[in-house]
N, CA, C and O atoms as a GROMACS GRO file, in nm:
protein
  208
    1MET      N    1   0.179   0.345  -1.830
    1MET     CA    2   0.197   0.410  -1.716
    1MET      C    3   0.292   0.328  -1.582
    1MET      O    4   0.287   0.211  -1.546
    2SER      N    5   0.362   0.427  -1.539
    2SER     CA    6   0.457   0.386  -1.449
    2SER      C    7   0.408   0.350  -1.346
    2SER      O    8   0.285   0.347  -1.347
    3ARG      N    9   0.479   0.305  -1.211
    3ARG     CA   10   0.408   0.363  -1.098
    3ARG      C   11   0.415   0.485  -1.042
    3ARG      O   12   0.329   0.532  -0.968
    4ILE      N   13   0.509   0.535  -1.073
    4ILE     CA   14   0.485   0.660  -1.036
    4ILE      C   15   0.404   0.738  -1.061
    4ILE      O   16   0.347   0.794  -0.968
    5GLU      N   17   0.362   0.777  -1.234
    5GLU     CA   18   0.263   0.825  -1.308
    5GLU      C   19   0.173   0.779  -1.178
    5GLU      O   20   0.142   0.866  -1.097
    6THR      N   21   0.135   0.660  -1.160
    6THR     CA   22  -0.011   0.603  -1.090
    6THR      C   23  -0.016   0.656  -0.936
    6THR      O   24  -0.126   0.668  -0.882
    7VAL      N   25   0.094   0.684  -0.872
    7VAL     CA   26   0.087   0.768  -0.733
    7VAL      C   27   0.090   0.914  -0.762
    7VAL      O   28   0.072   0.997  -0.674
    8ARG      N   29   0.104   0.932  -0.836
    8ARG     CA   30   0.120   1.106  -0.877
    8ARG      C   31  -0.020   1.125  -0.900
    8ARG      O   32  -0.073   1.214  -0.834
    9GLU      N   33  -0.127   1.027  -1.020
    9GLU     CA   34  -0.266   1.068  -1.028
    9GLU      C   35  -0.339   1.070  -0.906
    9GLU      O   36  -0.409   1.165  -0.871
   10ILE      N   37  -0.316   0.927  -0.818
   10ILE     CA   38  -0.385   0.922  -0.709
   10ILE      C   39  -0.370   1.054  -0.619
   10ILE      O   40  -0.474   1.107  -0.579
   11TRP      N   41  -0.263   1.103  -0.591
   11TRP     CA   42  -0.238   1.190  -0.483
   11TRP      C   43  -0.286   1.308  -0.524
   11TRP      O   44  -0.339   1.394  -0.453
   12GLY      N   45  -0.258   1.313  -0.691
   12GLY     CA   46  -0.361   1.468  -0.750
   12GLY      C   47  -0.507   1.473  -0.738
   12GLY      O   48  -0.565   1.577  -0.709
   13LEU      N   49  -0.563   1.370  -0.759
   13LEU     CA   50  -0.704   1.314  -0.738
   13LEU      C   51  -0.781   1.363  -0.577
   13LEU      O   52  -0.885   1.428  -0.567
   14LEU      N   53  -0.687   1.307  -0.453
   14LEU     CA   54  -0.689   1.298  -0.328
   14LEU      C   55  -0.685   1.463  -0.320
   14LEU      O   56  -0.782   1.508  -0.259
   15LYS      N   57  -0.604   1.550  -0.364
   15LYS     CA   58  -0.573   1.656  -0.388
   15LYS      C   59  -0.687   1.762  -0.419
   15LYS      O   60  -0.741   1.838  -0.339
   16ALA      N   61  -0.705   1.752  -0.531
   16ALA     CA   62  -0.797   1.797  -0.590
   16ALA      C   63  -0.985   1.812  -0.559
   16ALA      O   64  -1.067   1.897  -0.595
   17ARG      N   65  -0.999   1.680  -0.472
   17ARG     CA   66  -1.094   1.627  -0.441
   17ARG      C   67  -1.176   1.669  -0.265
   17ARG      O   68  -1.285   1.674  -0.208
   18LYS      N   69  -1.018   1.693  -0.242
   18LYS     CA   70  -1.015   1.719  -0.105
   18LYS      C   71  -1.044   1.626   0.001
   18LYS      O   72  -1.084   1.647   0.116
   19ARG      N   73  -1.013   1.512  -0.063
   19ARG     CA   74  -1.021   1.375   0.001
   19ARG      C   75  -0.902   1.344   0.107
   19ARG      O   76  -0.859   1.229   0.106
   20TYR      N   77  -0.850   1.427   0.191
   20TYR     CA   78  -0.705   1.401   0.284
   20TYR      C   79  -0.758   1.265   0.392
   20TYR      O   80  -0.666   1.198   0.440
   21TRP      N   81  -0.910   1.225   0.429
   21TRP     CA   82  -0.890   1.116   0.477
   21TRP      C   83  -0.870   0.979   0.419
   21TRP      O   84  -0.839   0.878   0.483
   22LEU      N   85  -0.892   0.990   0.285
   22LEU     CA   86  -0.882   0.874   0.228
   22LEU      C   87  -0.686   0.831   0.226
   22LEU      O   88  -0.655   0.721   0.180
   23ILE      N   89  -0.589   0.912   0.271
   23ILE     CA   90  -0.446   0.901   0.255
   23ILE      C   91  -0.431   0.774   0.410
   23ILE      O   92  -0.344   0.686   0.407
   24PRO      N   93  -0.497   0.783   0.492
   24PRO     CA   94  -0.465   0.676   0.569
   24PRO      C   95  -0.496   0.534   0.542
   24PRO      O   96  -0.443   0.444   0.606
   25ILE      N   97  -0.608   0.506   0.418
   25ILE     CA   98  -0.662   0.402   0.407
   25ILE      C   99  -0.565   0.363   0.337
   25ILE      O  100  -0.515   0.254   0.362
   26VAL      N  101  -0.517   0.440   0.236
   26VAL     CA  102  -0.463   0.400   0.114
   26VAL      C  103  -0.298   0.367   0.130
   26VAL      O  104  -0.223   0.310   0.051
   27VAL      N  105  -0.270   0.436   0.284
   27VAL     CA  106  -0.110   0.347   0.287
   27VAL      C  107  -0.156   0.266   0.418
   27VAL      O  108  -0.055   0.269   0.489
   28ILE      N  109  -0.231   0.213   0.468
   28ILE     CA  110  -0.253   0.042   0.518
   28ILE      C  111  -0.281  -0.029   0.458
   28ILE      O  112  -0.277  -0.143   0.505
   29VAL      N  113  -0.324  -0.013   0.327
   29VAL     CA  114  -0.366  -0.073   0.197
   29VAL      C  115  -0.207  -0.125   0.127
   29VAL      O  116  -0.191  -0.235   0.074
   30LEU      N  117  -0.127  -0.047   0.136
   30LEU     CA  118   0.004  -0.039   0.077
   30LEU      C  119   0.075  -0.100   0.143
   30LEU      O  120   0.155  -0.173   0.085
   31LEU      N  121   0.077  -0.096   0.273
   31LEU     CA  122   0.139  -0.163   0.388
   31LEU      C  123   0.089  -0.330   0.397
   31LEU      O  124   0.173  -0.419   0.400
   32LEU      N  125  -0.053  -0.357   0.401
   32LEU     CA  126  -0.060  -0.505   0.377
   32LEU      C  127  -0.052  -0.564   0.259
   32LEU      O  128  -0.070  -0.685   0.254
   33ALA      N  129  -0.018  -0.475   0.114
   33ALA     CA  130   0.012  -0.580   0.016
   33ALA      C  131   0.202  -0.573   0.045
   33ALA      O  132   0.265  -0.654  -0.023
   34LEU      N  133   0.242  -0.530   0.091
   34LEU     CA  134   0.415  -0.509   0.112
   34LEU      C  135   0.426  -0.629   0.220
   34LEU      O  136   0.516  -0.713   0.221
   35LEU      N  137   0.316  -0.619   0.312
   35LEU     CA  138   0.333  -0.767   0.424
   35LEU      C  139   0.332  -0.906   0.338
   35LEU      O  140   0.427  -0.984   0.332
   36LEU      N  141   0.189  -0.924   0.263
   36LEU     CA  142   0.189  -1.027   0.159
   36LEU      C  143   0.284  -1.031   0.073
   36LEU      O  144   0.340  -1.141   0.073
   37PHE      N  145   0.328  -0.954  -0.004
   37PHE     CA  146   0.499  -0.965  -0.070
   37PHE      C  147   0.576  -1.017   0.022
   37PHE      O  148   0.621  -1.130   0.005
   38LEU      N  149   0.602  -0.953   0.120
   38LEU     CA  150   0.711  -1.036   0.204
   38LEU      C  151   0.698  -1.173   0.235
   38LEU      O  152   0.787  -1.248   0.274
   39ALA      N  153   0.559  -1.205   0.211
   39ALA     CA  154   0.501  -1.319   0.323
   39ALA      C  155   0.558  -1.443   0.269
   39ALA      O  156   0.592  -1.546   0.327
   40GLU      N  157   0.562  -1.386   0.064
   40GLU     CA  158   0.548  -1.509   0.009
   40GLU      C  159   0.698  -1.510  -0.068
   40GLU      O  160   0.717  -1.600  -0.150
   41THR      N  161   0.788  -1.428  -0.048
   41THR     CA  162   0.934  -1.438  -0.102
   41THR      C  163   1.028  -1.407   0.048
   41THR      O  164   1.147  -1.394   0.019
   42SER      N  165   1.012  -1.399   0.138
   42SER     CA  166   1.112  -1.435   0.218
   42SER      C  167   1.114  -1.554   0.320
   42SER      O  168   1.022  -1.629   0.353
   43PRO      N  169   1.244  -1.550   0.360
   43PRO     CA  170   1.265  -1.625   0.492
   43PRO      C  171   1.182  -1.623   0.632
   43PRO      O  172   1.169  -1.709   0.719
   44VAL      N  173   1.131  -1.494   0.620
   44VAL     CA  174   1.021  -1.450   0.737
   44VAL      C  175   0.926  -1.497   0.707
   44VAL      O  176   0.852  -1.435   0.783
   45ALA      N  177   0.833  -1.592   0.630
   45ALA     CA  178   0.739  -1.591   0.619
   45ALA      C  179   0.677  -1.650   0.740
   45ALA      O  180   0.586  -1.590   0.798
   46PRO      N  181   0.734  -1.795   0.792
   46PRO     CA  182   0.649  -1.838   0.865
   46PRO      C  183   0.636  -1.728   1.009
   46PRO      O  184   0.538  -1.749   1.080
   47PHE      N  185   0.732  -1.615   1.054
   47PHE     CA  186   0.714  -1.577   1.111
   47PHE      C  187   0.564  -1.431   1.124
   47PHE      O  188   0.508  -1.371   1.216
   48ILE      N  189   0.554  -1.431   0.944
   48ILE     CA  190   0.431  -1.340   0.931
   48ILE      C  191   0.325  -1.406   0.938
   48ILE      O  192   0.225  -1.341   0.971
   49TYR      N  193   0.311  -1.532   0.916
   49TYR     CA  194   0.182  -1.633   0.927
   49TYR      C  195   0.148  -1.645   1.037
   49TYR      O  196   0.031  -1.682   1.047
   50THR      N  197   0.210  -1.629   1.147
   50THR     CA  198   0.209  -1.627   1.282
   50THR      C  199   0.116  -1.537   1.330
   50THR      O  200   0.030  -1.562   1.415
   51LEU      N  201   0.134  -1.426   1.273
   51LEU     CA  202   0.085  -1.269   1.317
   51LEU      C  203  -0.037  -1.294   1.322
   51LEU      O  204  -0.106  -1.260   1.418
   52PHE      N  205  -0.105  -1.386   1.169
   52PHE     CA  206  -0.253  -1.402   1.111
   52PHE      C  207  -0.323  -1.514   1.157
   52PHE      O  208  -0.438  -1.534   1.118
   0.00000   0.00000   0.00000
């Protein structure tokens, strides 16, 4: 299963179950995952660590 299919499946579930209030939570979790990924792999890591 590809990432795009996973996103489509999650979106379909949220739409079918009328759980639109979960969208901000999903977005925040994805942004935190991106931040952690950048903290591990980029030269910006020391600056990200100071945020926490």
